[in-house]
C-alpha positions in Angstrom: 4.3 -8.4 16.7 0.8 -7.1 16.8 -1.9 -9.7 16.3 -3.8 -7.1 14.3 -1.2 -7.1 11.5 -2.0 -9.5 8.7 0.9 -11.1 6.9 1.5 -9.7 3.5 3.7 -10.3 0.5 4.3 -6.5 0.2 7.5 -6.5 2.3 9.6 -3.7 0.7 8.5 -0.1 0.9 11.6 1.4 -1.0 15.0 0.7 -2.5 17.4 3.6 -2.4 21.0 4.2 -3.5 22.6 7.4 -2.3 26.1 8.8 -3.0 28.5 9.8 -0.3 26.9 13.3 0.0 23.5 11.8 0.6 22.2 12.7 -2.9 19.8 10.3 -4.7 21.3 8.1 -7.4 18.4 5.7 -7.5 15.1 5.6 -5.6 12.1 3.4 -6.0 9.2 3.7 -3.6 6.5 1.0 -3.6 3.8 2.6 -1.5 2.5 6.0 -0.5 4.4 6.4 2.7 6.2 9.3 1.1 3.9 10.4 -1.8 5.8 13.5 -3.0 9.3 13.9 -4.2 9.8 16.6 -1.6 8.9 14.1 1.2 11.0 11.4 -0.3 14.1 13.6 -0.5 13.6 14.8 3.1 13.3 11.1 4.2 16.5 10.3 2.2 18.4 13.1 3.8 17.2 12.0 7.2 18.1 8.4 6.6 21.6 9.3 5.3 22.3 11.6 8.2 21.4 8.8 10.7 23.3 6.0 8.9 26.4 7.3 7.1 28.6 7.4 10.1 27.6 4.1 11.6 28.8 0.6 11.1 25.6 -1.1 11.9 23.3 -2.6 9.2 19.9 -2.0 10.6 18.1 1.1 11.8 14.6 2.0 12.9 13.6 5.4 11.6 10.3 7.2 11.2 8.5 3.9 12.1 10.3 2.0 9.4 12.9 -0.8 9.4 15.9 0.2 7.3 18.7 -2.2 6.3 21.7 -0.7 4.7 25.2 -1.2 3.4 27.9 1.2 2.1 30.6 0.6 -0.4 33.3 3.1 -1.5 31.0 6.1 -2.4 27.6 4.5 -2.4 25.0 3.8 0.3 22.4 1.0 -0.4 19.1 1.0 1.5 16.1 -1.4 1.6 13.2 -0.1 3.6 10.3 -2.0 5.1 7.6 -1.5 7.7 8.5 -1.5 11.4 7.2 -5.1 11.8 9.0 -6.4 8.8 11.5 -9.3 9.2 15.0 -7.7 9.0 16.4 -10.9 7.5 14.0 -10.7 4.5 15.0 -7.1 3.9 18.7 -8.0 4.3 18.3 -10.7 1.7 17.0 -8.2 -0.8 19.8 -5.8 0.0 22.5 -8.5 -0.3 20.9 -9.8 -3.6 21.0 -6.3 -5.0 24.5 -5.6 -4.0 25.9 -8.9 -5.1 24.1 -8.7 -8.4 25.5 -5.3 -9.1 28.9 -6.5 -8.0 28.8 -9.2 -10.6 27.3 -7.0 -13.3 29.9 -4.2 -12.6 32.8 -6.7 -12.3 33.2 -6.0 -8.6 33.5 -2.2 -9.4 30.5 -1.1 -7.3 31.1 2.6 -7.2 29.3 5.8 -8.2 30.8 6.3 -11.7 30.4 2.6 -12.8 26.8 2.6 -11.4 25.9 5.8 -13.3 27.3 4.2 -16.5 25.1 1.1 -16.0 21.8 2.5 -14.8 19.8 0.3 -17.2 21.3 -2.8 -15.5 20.4 -1.4 -12.1 16.8 -0.7 -13.1 16.5 -4.3 -14.5 18.1 -5.8 -11.5 15.8 -4.1 -9.0 12.8 -5.1 -11.2 13.9 -8.7 -11.1 14.4 -8.6 -7.3 11.3 -6.6 -6.2 8.0 -6.0 -8.0 5.5 -3.6 -6.4 7.0 -4.3 -3.0 6.9 -8.1 -3.4 10.2 -9.9 -3.2 10.6 -12.0 -6.4 14.2 -13.2 -6.2 17.0 -13.3 -3.7 19.6 -15.3 -5.7 22.1 -12.9 -7.4 23.1 -15.5 -10.0 19.5 -15.6 -11.2 19.2 -11.8 -11.2 22.3 -11.4 -13.3 21.2 -14.2 -15.7 17.7 -12.5 -16.2 19.2 -9.1 -16.6 21.5 -10.4 -19.2 18.5 -11.9 -21.0 16.5 -8.7 -20.8 19.3 -6.3 -21.1 20.9 -7.4 -24.4 21.7 -4.3 -26.4 20.0 -5.8 -29.4 16.9 -3.9 -30.4 13.7 -6.0 -30.7 13.7 -5.4 -34.4 17.1 -7.0 -34.8 16.5 -10.0 -32.6 15.7 -13.4 -34.2 12.2 -14.7 -34.0 13.3 -17.4 -31.6 14.9 -14.8 -29.2 11.7 -12.7 -29.2 9.5 -15.8 -28.6 11.8 -17.0 -25.8 11.6 -13.5 -24.2 7.8 -13.5 -24.5 7.4 -17.0 -23.0 9.8 -16.0 -20.1 7.7 -12.9 -19.4 4.4 -14.7 -19.6 5.6 -17.5 -17.3 7.0 -14.9 -14.8 3.7 -13.0 -14.9 1.7 -16.1 -14.2 4.0 -17.2 -11.4 3.7 -13.8 -9.7 -0.1 -13.9 -10.0 -0.2 -17.5 -8.8 1.9 -16.5 -5.8 -0.3 -13.5 -5.0 -3.5 -15.6 -5.1 -2.2 -18.3 -2.8 
């Protein structure tokens, strides 16, 4: 590791889910490594072509560390910088996969994922925020997604439910800010 590189909380550059043709189902980029959709899609094609026929879990590609996992017709990727700890990235990948597995009742495949995209968005937001890893325990992610993802509109929730949600979000916000300032 270079001594010039300062430690940072911003460990995740992107989270991707591609189908078995290499087409994007979900992509969230946390920095400007690939600023345009065209560059992102080219990177995604490259990453898929390099990884879809291999059994390994880690790749170095375009100066980035890529950890990945496939299941039935989905490919999950977590990307970090070349000096990033692979175990940290792998914990994010495993947390995402295990959370989705619980949420989709072990039916982690393209169709089920497309039918539950809101849960995927919420899960990724619980795991990573702005490139900072917030959670690596799938049980906690599933619990928080269930809290946030209830199909009850805000106007139909009880006052105590709304207050509990606001308190939870305020505490989470302060914990993240406290972590970032430490």
